[in-house]
PDB file with SEQRES, HELIX, SHEET and CRYST1 records, atoms N, CA, C and O in Angstrom:
SEQRES   1 A   70  MET LYS TYR LYS ILE TRP LYS ALA ILE ILE PHE ALA VAL          
SEQRES   2 A   70  LEU ALA LEU VAL ILE GLY SER TYR LEU LEU VAL PHE LYS          
SEQRES   3 A   70  GLU ASN LYS LEU THR PRO GLU LEU TRP ASN ILE PRO PHE          
SEQRES   4 A   70  ILE PHE TRP SER GLY PHE LEU ILE THR VAL LEU VAL VAL          
SEQRES   5 A   70  ALA LEU THR PHE LEU GLY SER VAL PHE PHE PRO PHE ASP          
SEQRES   6 A   70  GLU PRO LYS LYS GLN                                          
HELIX    1 AA1 LYS A    2  GLY A   19  1                                  18    
HELIX    2 AA2 SER A   20  VAL A   24  3                                   5    
HELIX    3 AA3 PHE A   39  VAL A   60  1                                  22    
CRYST1    1.000    1.000    1.000  90.00  90.00  90.00 P 1           1          
ATOM      1  N   MET A   1      77.781  98.976  91.761  1.00  0.00           N  
ATOM      2  CA  MET A   1      79.169  99.465  92.019  1.00  0.00           C  
ATOM      3  C   MET A   1      79.911  98.545  93.015  1.00  0.00           C  
ATOM      4  O   MET A   1      81.059  98.164  92.789  1.00  0.00           O  
ATOM      5  N   LYS A   2      79.216  98.199  94.130  1.00  0.00           N  
ATOM      6  CA  LYS A   2      79.801  97.338  95.157  1.00  0.00           C  
ATOM      7  C   LYS A   2      80.228  95.973  94.517  1.00  0.00           C  
ATOM      8  O   LYS A   2      81.269  95.406  94.852  1.00  0.00           O  
ATOM      9  N   TYR A   3      79.397  95.499  93.613  1.00  0.00           N  
ATOM     10  CA  TYR A   3      79.626  94.196  93.078  1.00  0.00           C  
ATOM     11  C   TYR A   3      80.960  94.168  92.255  1.00  0.00           C  
ATOM     12  O   TYR A   3      81.708  93.194  92.329  1.00  0.00           O  
ATOM     13  N   LYS A   4      81.235  95.222  91.492  1.00  0.00           N  
ATOM     14  CA  LYS A   4      82.458  95.319  90.755  1.00  0.00           C  
ATOM     15  C   LYS A   4      83.655  95.420  91.712  1.00  0.00           C  
ATOM     16  O   LYS A   4      84.695  94.809  91.466  1.00  0.00           O  
ATOM     17  N   ILE A   5      83.507  96.208  92.830  1.00  0.00           N  
ATOM     18  CA  ILE A   5      84.630  96.230  93.797  1.00  0.00           C  
ATOM     19  C   ILE A   5      84.836  94.954  94.407  1.00  0.00           C  
ATOM     20  O   ILE A   5      85.987  94.561  94.596  1.00  0.00           O  
ATOM     21  N   TRP A   6      83.781  94.216  94.759  1.00  0.00           N  
ATOM     22  CA  TRP A   6      83.798  92.884  95.344  1.00  0.00           C  
ATOM     23  C   TRP A   6      84.593  91.915  94.406  1.00  0.00           C  
ATOM     24  O   TRP A   6      85.525  91.222  94.813  1.00  0.00           O  
ATOM     25  N   LYS A   7      84.158  91.929  93.163  1.00  0.00           N  
ATOM     26  CA  LYS A   7      84.835  91.093  92.179  1.00  0.00           C  
ATOM     27  C   LYS A   7      86.397  91.440  91.974  1.00  0.00           C  
ATOM     28  O   LYS A   7      87.208  90.540  91.755  1.00  0.00           O  
ATOM     29  N   ALA A   8      86.737  92.668  92.048  1.00  0.00           N  
ATOM     30  CA  ALA A   8      88.085  93.153  91.965  1.00  0.00           C  
ATOM     31  C   ALA A   8      88.806  92.652  93.248  1.00  0.00           C  
ATOM     32  O   ALA A   8      89.938  92.182  93.134  1.00  0.00           O  
ATOM     33  N   ILE A   9      88.258  92.724  94.352  1.00  0.00           N  
ATOM     34  CA  ILE A   9      88.994  92.321  95.563  1.00  0.00           C  
ATOM     35  C   ILE A   9      89.160  90.775  95.519  1.00  0.00           C  
ATOM     36  O   ILE A   9      90.217  90.274  95.904  1.00  0.00           O  
ATOM     37  N   ILE A  10      88.154  90.022  95.064  1.00  0.00           N  
ATOM     38  CA  ILE A  10      88.287  88.598  94.929  1.00  0.00           C  
ATOM     39  C   ILE A  10      89.458  88.229  93.977  1.00  0.00           C  
ATOM     40  O   ILE A  10      90.318  87.398  94.268  1.00  0.00           O  
ATOM     41  N   PHE A  11      89.415  88.872  92.900  1.00  0.00           N  
ATOM     42  CA  PHE A  11      90.509  88.692  91.826  1.00  0.00           C  
ATOM     43  C   PHE A  11      91.909  88.986  92.409  1.00  0.00           C  
ATOM     44  O   PHE A  11      92.846  88.219  92.187  1.00  0.00           O  
ATOM     45  N   ALA A  12      92.045  90.102  93.157  1.00  0.00           N  
ATOM     46  CA  ALA A  12      93.274  90.541  93.687  1.00  0.00           C  
ATOM     47  C   ALA A  12      93.771  89.531  94.777  1.00  0.00           C  
ATOM     48  O   ALA A  12      94.967  89.248  94.841  1.00  0.00           O  
ATOM     49  N   VAL A  13      92.879  89.006  95.607  1.00  0.00           N  
ATOM     50  CA  VAL A  13      93.293  87.985  96.608  1.00  0.00           C  
ATOM     51  C   VAL A  13      93.737  86.718  95.895  1.00  0.00           C  
ATOM     52  O   VAL A  13      94.783  86.148  96.204  1.00  0.00           O  
ATOM     53  N   LEU A  14      92.946  86.299  94.958  1.00  0.00           N  
ATOM     54  CA  LEU A  14      93.357  84.999  94.293  1.00  0.00           C  
ATOM     55  C   LEU A  14      94.668  85.202  93.542  1.00  0.00           C  
ATOM     56  O   LEU A  14      95.509  84.303  93.540  1.00  0.00           O  
ATOM     57  N   ALA A  15      94.866  86.329  92.919  1.00  0.00           N  
ATOM     58  CA  ALA A  15      96.151  86.592  92.203  1.00  0.00           C  
ATOM     59  C   ALA A  15      97.344  86.590  93.108  1.00  0.00           C  
ATOM     60  O   ALA A  15      98.388  86.021  92.792  1.00  0.00           O  
ATOM     61  N   LEU A  16      97.172  87.267  94.298  1.00  0.00           N  
ATOM     62  CA  LEU A  16      98.178  87.285  95.308  1.00  0.00           C  
ATOM     63  C   LEU A  16      98.524  85.874  95.797  1.00  0.00           C  
ATOM     64  O   LEU A  16      99.691  85.498  95.903  1.00  0.00           O  
ATOM     65  N   VAL A  17      97.497  85.131  96.082  1.00  0.00           N  
ATOM     66  CA  VAL A  17      97.724  83.709  96.722  1.00  0.00           C  
ATOM     67  C   VAL A  17      98.454  82.883  95.598  1.00  0.00           C  
ATOM     68  O   VAL A  17      99.504  82.299  95.869  1.00  0.00           O  
ATOM     69  N   ILE A  18      97.909  82.831  94.353  1.00  0.00           N  
ATOM     70  CA  ILE A  18      98.403  81.932  93.380  1.00  0.00           C  
ATOM     71  C   ILE A  18      99.766  82.493  92.896  1.00  0.00           C  
ATOM     72  O   ILE A  18     100.660  81.690  92.630  1.00  0.00           O  
ATOM     73  N   GLY A  19      99.959  83.715  92.778  1.00  0.00           N  
ATOM     74  CA  GLY A  19     101.227  84.322  92.382  1.00  0.00           C  
ATOM     75  C   GLY A  19     102.320  84.155  93.348  1.00  0.00           C  
ATOM     76  O   GLY A  19     103.479  83.956  92.982  1.00  0.00           O  
ATOM     77  N   SER A  20     101.943  84.239  94.654  1.00  0.00           N  
ATOM     78  CA  SER A  20     102.934  84.071  95.694  1.00  0.00           C  
ATOM     79  C   SER A  20     103.401  82.611  95.833  1.00  0.00           C  
ATOM     80  O   SER A  20     104.585  82.337  96.026  1.00  0.00           O  
ATOM     81  N   TYR A  21     102.457  81.710  95.733  1.00  0.00           N  
ATOM     82  CA  TYR A  21     102.951  80.275  95.828  1.00  0.00           C  
ATOM     83  C   TYR A  21     103.617  79.796  94.565  1.00  0.00           C  
ATOM     84  O   TYR A  21     104.484  78.928  94.669  1.00  0.00           O  
ATOM     85  N   LEU A  22     103.295  80.280  93.372  1.00  0.00           N  
ATOM     86  CA  LEU A  22     103.942  79.909  92.200  1.00  0.00           C  
ATOM     87  C   LEU A  22     105.255  80.549  91.990  1.00  0.00           C  
ATOM     88  O   LEU A  22     106.204  79.894  91.561  1.00  0.00           O  
ATOM     89  N   LEU A  23     105.346  81.821  92.280  1.00  0.00           N  
ATOM     90  CA  LEU A  23     106.580  82.557  92.000  1.00  0.00           C  
ATOM     91  C   LEU A  23     107.325  82.967  93.190  1.00  0.00           C  
ATOM     92  O   LEU A  23     108.532  82.728  93.176  1.00  0.00           O  
ATOM     93  N   VAL A  24     106.838  83.526  94.192  1.00  0.00           N  
ATOM     94  CA  VAL A  24     107.594  84.002  95.351  1.00  0.00           C  
ATOM     95  C   VAL A  24     108.131  82.905  96.222  1.00  0.00           C  
ATOM     96  O   VAL A  24     109.324  82.876  96.522  1.00  0.00           O  
ATOM     97  N   PHE A  25     107.259  81.985  96.640  1.00  0.00           N  
ATOM     98  CA  PHE A  25     107.652  80.998  97.589  1.00  0.00           C  
ATOM     99  C   PHE A  25     108.119  79.698  96.972  1.00  0.00           C  
ATOM    100  O   PHE A  25     108.232  78.682  97.658  1.00  0.00           O  
ATOM    101  N   LYS A  26     108.390  79.729  95.679  1.00  0.00           N  
ATOM    102  CA  LYS A  26     108.863  78.571  94.939  1.00  0.00           C  
ATOM    103  C   LYS A  26     110.239  78.142  95.435  1.00  0.00           C  
ATOM    104  O   LYS A  26     110.489  76.950  95.615  1.00  0.00           O  
ATOM    105  N   GLU A  27     111.148  79.121  95.661  1.00  0.00           N  
ATOM    106  CA  GLU A  27     112.498  78.797  96.128  1.00  0.00           C  
ATOM    107  C   GLU A  27     112.716  79.496  97.513  1.00  0.00           C  
ATOM    108  O   GLU A  27     112.058  80.488  97.828  1.00  0.00           O  
ATOM    109  N   ASN A  28     113.590  78.984  98.263  1.00  0.00           N  
ATOM    110  CA  ASN A  28     113.973  79.632  99.547  1.00  0.00           C  
ATOM    111  C   ASN A  28     115.064  80.582  99.294  1.00  0.00           C  
ATOM    112  O   ASN A  28     116.219  80.326  99.635  1.00  0.00           O  
ATOM    113  N   LYS A  29     114.697  81.776  98.647  1.00  0.00           N  
ATOM    114  CA  LYS A  29     115.702  82.753  98.306  1.00  0.00           C  
ATOM    115  C   LYS A  29     116.014  83.552  99.553  1.00  0.00           C  
ATOM    116  O   LYS A  29     115.130  83.847 100.357  1.00  0.00           O  
ATOM    117  N   LEU A  30     117.238  83.887  99.700  1.00  0.00           N  
ATOM    118  CA  LEU A  30     117.639  84.690 100.818  1.00  0.00           C  
ATOM    119  C   LEU A  30     117.950  86.196 100.385  1.00  0.00           C  
ATOM    120  O   LEU A  30     118.019  87.104 101.213  1.00  0.00           O  
ATOM    121  N   THR A  31     118.115  86.363  99.131  1.00  0.00           N  
ATOM    122  CA  THR A  31     118.446  87.731  98.603  1.00  0.00           C  
ATOM    123  C   THR A  31     117.287  88.120  97.714  1.00  0.00           C  
ATOM    124  O   THR A  31     116.676  87.235  97.115  1.00  0.00           O  
ATOM    125  N   PRO A  32     116.965  89.333  97.598  1.00  0.00           N  
ATOM    126  CA  PRO A  32     117.423  90.533  98.222  1.00  0.00           C  
ATOM    127  C   PRO A  32     117.010  90.646  99.727  1.00  0.00           C  
ATOM    128  O   PRO A  32     115.933  90.203 100.126  1.00  0.00           O  
ATOM    129  N   GLU A  33     117.873  91.228 100.499  1.00  0.00           N  
ATOM    130  CA  GLU A  33     117.511  91.377 101.878  1.00  0.00           C  
ATOM    131  C   GLU A  33     116.936  92.789 102.103  1.00  0.00           C  
ATOM    132  O   GLU A  33     117.248  93.739 101.387  1.00  0.00           O  
ATOM    133  N   LEU A  34     116.095  92.871 103.119  1.00  0.00           N  
ATOM    134  CA  LEU A  34     115.561  94.190 103.501  1.00  0.00           C  
ATOM    135  C   LEU A  34     115.810  94.368 105.007  1.00  0.00           C  
ATOM    136  O   LEU A  34     115.178  93.708 105.832  1.00  0.00           O  
ATOM    137  N   TRP A  35     116.711  95.241 105.340  1.00  0.00           N  
ATOM    138  CA  TRP A  35     117.158  95.486 106.748  1.00  0.00           C  
ATOM    139  C   TRP A  35     117.680  94.120 107.385  1.00  0.00           C  
ATOM    140  O   TRP A  35     117.323  93.792 108.517  1.00  0.00           O  
ATOM    141  N   ASN A  36     118.471  93.398 106.676  1.00  0.00           N  
ATOM    142  CA  ASN A  36     119.006  92.204 107.098  1.00  0.00           C  
ATOM    143  C   ASN A  36     117.989  91.068 107.326  1.00  0.00           C  
ATOM    144  O   ASN A  36     118.292  90.101 108.024  1.00  0.00           O  
ATOM    145  N   ILE A  37     116.822  91.180 106.758  1.00  0.00           N  
ATOM    146  CA  ILE A  37     115.746  90.110 106.845  1.00  0.00           C  
ATOM    147  C   ILE A  37     115.749  89.461 105.447  1.00  0.00           C  
ATOM    148  O   ILE A  37     115.638  90.137 104.424  1.00  0.00           O  
ATOM    149  N   PRO A  38     115.879  88.138 105.449  1.00  0.00           N  
ATOM    150  CA  PRO A  38     115.857  87.393 104.215  1.00  0.00           C  
ATOM    151  C   PRO A  38     114.551  87.646 103.337  1.00  0.00           C  
ATOM    152  O   PRO A  38     113.472  87.921 103.860  1.00  0.00           O  
ATOM    153  N   PHE A  39     114.723  87.539 102.052  1.00  0.00           N  
ATOM    154  CA  PHE A  39     113.635  87.748 101.158  1.00  0.00           C  
ATOM    155  C   PHE A  39     112.346  86.973 101.456  1.00  0.00           C  
ATOM    156  O   PHE A  39     111.251  87.533 101.401  1.00  0.00           O  
ATOM    157  N   ILE A  40     112.491  85.653 101.778  1.00  0.00           N  
ATOM    158  CA  ILE A  40     111.337  84.843 102.008  1.00  0.00           C  
ATOM    159  C   ILE A  40     110.507  85.347 103.127  1.00  0.00           C  
ATOM    160  O   ILE A  40     109.282  85.238 103.070  1.00  0.00           O  
ATOM    161  N   PHE A  41     111.127  85.916 104.189  1.00  0.00           N  
ATOM    162  CA  PHE A  41     110.369  86.392 105.344  1.00  0.00           C  
ATOM    163  C   PHE A  41     109.695  87.687 105.130  1.00  0.00           C  
ATOM    164  O   PHE A  41     108.533  87.865 105.494  1.00  0.00           O  
ATOM    165  N   TRP A  42     110.429  88.629 104.524  1.00  0.00           N  
ATOM    166  CA  TRP A  42     109.748  89.965 104.362  1.00  0.00           C  
ATOM    167  C   TRP A  42     108.764  89.846 103.255  1.00  0.00           C  
ATOM    168  O   TRP A  42     107.709  90.472 103.359  1.00  0.00           O  
ATOM    169  N   SER A  43     108.995  89.092 102.178  1.00  0.00           N  
ATOM    170  CA  SER A  43     107.931  89.017 101.186  1.00  0.00           C  
ATOM    171  C   SER A  43     106.688  88.283 101.657  1.00  0.00           C  
ATOM    172  O   SER A  43     105.574  88.663 101.295  1.00  0.00           O  
ATOM    173  N   GLY A  44     106.864  87.197 102.489  1.00  0.00           N  
ATOM    174  CA  GLY A  44     105.740  86.537 103.103  1.00  0.00           C  
ATOM    175  C   GLY A  44     104.910  87.491 103.991  1.00  0.00           C  
ATOM    176  O   GLY A  44     103.682  87.497 103.909  1.00  0.00           O  
ATOM    177  N   PHE A  45     105.595  88.312 104.855  1.00  0.00           N  
ATOM    178  CA  PHE A  45     104.903  89.256 105.673  1.00  0.00           C  
ATOM    179  C   PHE A  45     104.175  90.293 104.874  1.00  0.00           C  
ATOM    180  O   PHE A  45     103.070  90.690 105.243  1.00  0.00           O  
ATOM    181  N   LEU A  46     104.799  90.777 103.712  1.00  0.00           N  
ATOM    182  CA  LEU A  46     104.140  91.862 102.962  1.00  0.00           C  
ATOM    183  C   LEU A  46     102.862  91.213 102.258  1.00  0.00           C  
ATOM    184  O   LEU A  46     101.814  91.857 102.214  1.00  0.00           O  
ATOM    185  N   ILE A  47     102.945  90.040 101.753  1.00  0.00           N  
ATOM    186  CA  ILE A  47     101.837  89.330 101.118  1.00  0.00           C  
ATOM    187  C   ILE A  47     100.666  89.091 102.131  1.00  0.00           C  
ATOM    188  O   ILE A  47      99.483  89.211 101.811  1.00  0.00           O  
ATOM    189  N   THR A  48     101.097  88.744 103.375  1.00  0.00           N  
ATOM    190  CA  THR A  48     100.101  88.474 104.391  1.00  0.00           C  
ATOM    191  C   THR A  48      99.370  89.848 104.848  1.00  0.00           C  
ATOM    192  O   THR A  48      98.170  89.876 105.119  1.00  0.00           O  
ATOM    193  N   VAL A  49     100.144  90.890 104.903  1.00  0.00           N  
ATOM    194  CA  VAL A  49      99.521  92.135 105.163  1.00  0.00           C  
ATOM    195  C   VAL A  49      98.621  92.643 104.008  1.00  0.00           C  
ATOM    196  O   VAL A  49      97.621  93.316 104.258  1.00  0.00           O  
ATOM    197  N   LEU A  50      98.957  92.339 102.816  1.00  0.00           N  
ATOM    198  CA  LEU A  50      98.135  92.749 101.683  1.00  0.00           C  
ATOM    199  C   LEU A  50      96.794  91.888 101.666  1.00  0.00           C  
ATOM    200  O   LEU A  50      95.725  92.439 101.403  1.00  0.00           O  
ATOM    201  N   VAL A  51      96.865  90.590 101.938  1.00  0.00           N  
ATOM    202  CA  VAL A  51      95.733  89.776 101.931  1.00  0.00           C  
ATOM    203  C   VAL A  51      94.833  90.197 103.155  1.00  0.00           C  
ATOM    204  O   VAL A  51      93.616  90.224 102.974  1.00  0.00           O  
ATOM    205  N   VAL A  52      95.315  90.505 104.306  1.00  0.00           N  
ATOM    206  CA  VAL A  52      94.547  90.904 105.380  1.00  0.00           C  
ATOM    207  C   VAL A  52      93.866  92.305 105.036  1.00  0.00           C  
ATOM    208  O   VAL A  52      92.710  92.512 105.405  1.00  0.00           O  
ATOM    209  N   ALA A  53      94.531  93.192 104.381  1.00  0.00           N  
ATOM    210  CA  ALA A  53      93.925  94.462 104.014  1.00  0.00           C  
ATOM    211  C   ALA A  53      92.837  94.261 102.989  1.00  0.00           C  
ATOM    212  O   ALA A  53      91.771  94.872 103.075  1.00  0.00           O  
ATOM    213  N   LEU A  54      93.107  93.384 101.991  1.00  0.00           N  
ATOM    214  CA  LEU A  54      91.988  93.116 101.058  1.00  0.00           C  
ATOM    215  C   LEU A  54      90.735  92.390 101.699  1.00  0.00           C  
ATOM    216  O   LEU A  54      89.591  92.556 101.276  1.00  0.00           O  
ATOM    217  N   THR A  55      91.062  91.580 102.747  1.00  0.00           N  
ATOM    218  CA  THR A  55      89.965  90.870 103.456  1.00  0.00           C  
ATOM    219  C   THR A  55      89.148  91.996 104.136  1.00  0.00           C  
ATOM    220  O   THR A  55      87.919  91.991 104.060  1.00  0.00           O  
ATOM    221  N   PHE A  56      89.797  92.923 104.774  1.00  0.00           N  
ATOM    222  CA  PHE A  56      89.103  94.001 105.475  1.00  0.00           C  
ATOM    223  C   PHE A  56      88.298  94.767 104.428  1.00  0.00           C  
ATOM    224  O   PHE A  56      87.114  95.002 104.667  1.00  0.00           O  
ATOM    225  N   LEU A  57      88.840  95.164 103.313  1.00  0.00           N  
ATOM    226  CA  LEU A  57      88.068  95.882 102.304  1.00  0.00           C  
ATOM    227  C   LEU A  57      86.907  95.055 101.761  1.00  0.00           C  
ATOM    228  O   LEU A  57      85.837  95.588 101.467  1.00  0.00           O  
ATOM    229  N   GLY A  58      87.139  93.689 101.625  1.00  0.00           N  
ATOM    230  CA  GLY A  58      86.051  92.780 101.203  1.00  0.00           C  
ATOM    231  C   GLY A  58      84.827  92.885 102.272  1.00  0.00           C  
ATOM    232  O   GLY A  58      83.650  92.874 101.913  1.00  0.00           O  
ATOM    233  N   SER A  59      85.228  92.985 103.578  1.00  0.00           N  
ATOM    234  CA  SER A  59      84.076  93.041 104.498  1.00  0.00           C  
ATOM    235  C   SER A  59      83.371  94.408 104.475  1.00  0.00           C  
ATOM    236  O   SER A  59      82.213  94.511 104.880  1.00  0.00           O  
ATOM    237  N   VAL A  60      84.036  95.411 104.024  1.00  0.00           N  
ATOM    238  CA  VAL A  60      83.428  96.744 103.910  1.00  0.00           C  
ATOM    239  C   VAL A  60      82.530  96.763 102.654  1.00  0.00           C  
ATOM    240  O   VAL A  60      81.408  97.267 102.721  1.00  0.00           O  
ATOM    241  N   PHE A  61      82.989  96.238 101.541  1.00  0.00           N  
ATOM    242  CA  PHE A  61      82.294  96.283 100.295  1.00  0.00           C  
ATOM    243  C   PHE A  61      81.514  95.103  99.940  1.00  0.00           C  
ATOM    244  O   PHE A  61      81.151  94.945  98.775  1.00  0.00           O  
ATOM    245  N   PHE A  62      81.218  94.231 100.888  1.00  0.00           N  
ATOM    246  CA  PHE A  62      80.420  93.045 100.668  1.00  0.00           C  
ATOM    247  C   PHE A  62      79.104  93.426 100.013  1.00  0.00           C  
ATOM    248  O   PHE A  62      78.356  94.207 100.600  1.00  0.00           O  
ATOM    249  N   PRO A  63      78.770  92.907  98.801  1.00  0.00           N  
ATOM    250  CA  PRO A  63      77.607  93.453  98.059  1.00  0.00           C  
ATOM    251  C   PRO A  63      76.236  93.016  98.478  1.00  0.00           C  
ATOM    252  O   PRO A  63      75.222  93.563  98.046  1.00  0.00           O  
ATOM    253  N   PHE A  64      76.224  92.007  99.338  1.00  0.00           N  
ATOM    254  CA  PHE A  64      74.898  91.361  99.567  1.00  0.00           C  
ATOM    255  C   PHE A  64      74.459  91.852 101.019  1.00  0.00           C  
ATOM    256  O   PHE A  64      75.289  92.002 101.916  1.00  0.00           O  
ATOM    257  N   ASP A  65      73.161  92.082 101.182  1.00  0.00           N  
ATOM    258  CA  ASP A  65      72.590  92.529 102.390  1.00  0.00           C  
ATOM    259  C   ASP A  65      72.117  91.255 103.222  1.00  0.00           C  
ATOM    260  O   ASP A  65      71.628  90.264 102.679  1.00  0.00           O  
ATOM    261  N   GLU A  66      72.298  91.373 104.498  1.00  0.00           N  
ATOM    262  CA  GLU A  66      71.794  90.270 105.366  1.00  0.00           C  
ATOM    263  C   GLU A  66      70.261  90.438 105.488  1.00  0.00           C  
ATOM    264  O   GLU A  66      69.748  91.557 105.466  1.00  0.00           O  
ATOM    265  N   PRO A  67      69.559  89.328 105.612  1.00  0.00           N  
ATOM    266  CA  PRO A  67      68.129  89.428 105.835  1.00  0.00           C  
ATOM    267  C   PRO A  67      67.872  90.054 107.187  1.00  0.00           C  
ATOM    268  O   PRO A  67      68.565  89.778 108.166  1.00  0.00           O  
ATOM    269  N   LYS A  68      66.833  90.927 107.221  1.00  0.00           N  
ATOM    270  CA  LYS A  68      66.533  91.652 108.472  1.00  0.00           C  
ATOM    271  C   LYS A  68      65.756  90.755 109.402  1.00  0.00           C  
ATOM    272  O   LYS A  68      64.848  90.054 108.954  1.00  0.00           O  
ATOM    273  N   LYS A  69      66.087  90.750 110.711  1.00  0.00           N  
ATOM    274  CA  LYS A  69      65.318  89.955 111.701  1.00  0.00           C  
ATOM    275  C   LYS A  69      64.121  90.697 112.032  1.00  0.00           C  
ATOM    276  O   LYS A  69      64.150  91.926 112.096  1.00  0.00           O  
ATOM    277  N   GLN A  70      63.048  90.012 112.250  1.00  0.00           N  
ATOM    278  CA  GLN A  70      61.803  90.570 112.699  1.00  0.00           C  
ATOM    279  C   GLN A  70      61.482  90.246 114.077  1.00  0.00           C  
ATOM    280  O   GLN A  70      60.441  90.664 114.583  1.00  0.00           O  
TER     281      GLN A  70                                                      
END                                                                             
């Protein structure tokens, strides 16, 4: 089960990274604004928060065990 979650997290991070650079950050769009913050800033912040959250989940669901020290 952990292996499937791990694969899903990897896919989600790759999709966010590739999608953001191909679609979101392609142009320096200023609209739509969110609380007078331009689109490029709040969307970049949102994508960063999502990648950090997925990285944390990846560290929780990492499927491989470390070798035990003797």
